N, C-alpha and C positions, 0 to 999 in steps of 0.2 A: 791554681797555679800552677804552669807545668815550666821545666827549663829543656831549652832543647842546646845542643852544640851543631852551627851548622858547619855540616863536614866538609862544603868546598867552597874555602873561602872566595876564591875569583870568581865563580858562580855568583855567591850569595853578594857580593862586590858589587857584579853589574845588575844583579836584580833590583840592590839598595839605591846605586848611584847614577846609572843608565840610561834602566827600563823605568816603567811606569808602575812598575808592580807595587810600589806602595802606597803610590801617588795620592789615591783618595784618603788614605788616612789621616787624622790630623796630627800635627807636628806637636808636641806638646813642649818638649826641648830637647836640646845636644849639646854634648861638648866633644871636642878635636884637639888635640895634643898631638902639636907637629912642633913648629921651633918656637911657640908660643900656644899658650891654653884659650882657645877659643869657644865662649859660652853661648850658647843661642837660644835666646826663650821665643818659642811661637806661640805666644799670646799677642793679638791682631791691636795694636795700637788705635783704635775706632777714628781717635783725632788728627790721624794723619790723613782720613779719605774726607771724600766729599760728603755733609749730612746727608741723611734720608737713605743711605745705603745701605743694604742686609747685608751683614758682613758673620762670620763665623766668630767663636771664640778663639778660636785658634786658627793657622793657617795650614793649608793642606801641603805635605808633602811636598809636592808638585811646585808647590811656588819658592821652596826653599833649598829643594834638592839642588839644582846645579851650584847654586852657592857653595852650598857644603861639599860638594865635588871639586870645586875651585881650591877649597881649601886642602883637599886630603891628594889628589893629583899629583904625581910627581915621580920621581928617581927613588924616593926616599918614603916608607910605608909611614902611615902617623904612630905614633907612639903607643897611642891610642885613642878611642872615642864612646861615647854610648848617644844613642838615640833615644827618645819617648814617642811612642808614637800612639792615639788612639784610635779606635773604631771612630765613626762619626756617625755625629747625633743622630740620623736620618738612620743608618745602619744598624744602630745598637735597637730604637723602634725595630725594624725590621726582623733581627736578629730572636727579639722575644718573641714577635706576632709568629715567628715560622715555627718555630719552637714551644708555642701555645705555652708559655712560661707567666707564674701568676705575677710579674712584677709590673711595677709602674717605671715604664721610659725616665720619668723625672725624675725617679730615686737613683737614679745612676748615674755618678762620676763621672765612671768612664770605664773603659775595656782597652786593657794596657799591653804594649806590647812593649818591652824593653829590650833594645838592641844593644853588644856591648862586646869593642873589639880591644882585646890588652897586648895587643903585641901580638900574640904568638896564635889566640884564640879567639874566635868568632860563633857569640852566644845568642841566644832570645831567653825572656823568661816573661809568660802571660800575668797581668796580673787584672785583678777587677776592683773597682772601687765605689760604692754606695756614699751618698751624702747624709743615710744614716743606718743604725747599726741593724743587721738583719742575720738570722741563723741561715736562712737559706742559698742554699750553694749551687741550686738550678743553674741559674746565668753564668755563675763559673765555670759549671762543667757545660755547659753548652760553647761556649767562648773558647775554651783550651780545646773543646774537638773540632769547633771553625779553624782556630788556628791550626791544627793538623791540617785537615782536609786543606787549608788556604796554601801550607806550602807543598803538600803533596803534588793539585793541582797545577801550581807556577813551576813543579820540577824543581823544588830547591830542595836540596840534599839535607837530610839533620837525623840524629840520633838525641833522643831523650836522655837527658843528664839525671 
């Protein structure tokens, strides 16, 4: 787990809400506090869709980004918000394979990005969750390194907290 301060809030918000930077991440949940508190669960309600469709467990961020933006945009900044993203199942497998890790992708619950705005500061904390207990931290370290490279590649200014 590592924690970052996203130092250029305006630019980071643009990446989060206007650009496709985070679009391929699974959206786990979010909360936006403006004139009300809006809570969003990213879990896909499969009964809503036609049967036979292959659907992921959680919505990709690209499917809820514009809705979240509509709640945040305006003359006043939100009091706070938080979003929890996870690397997609496919990309979890890819990360494990690229780093030759001894981890079964099916044992991974999620590799998370927790993005939080408290009214003045924007931060991001990584997280790793397994379905069973393990002492092996190699996947956690590989995920943390990947997130650092991701922010660098996307030119999102960060500082480790």
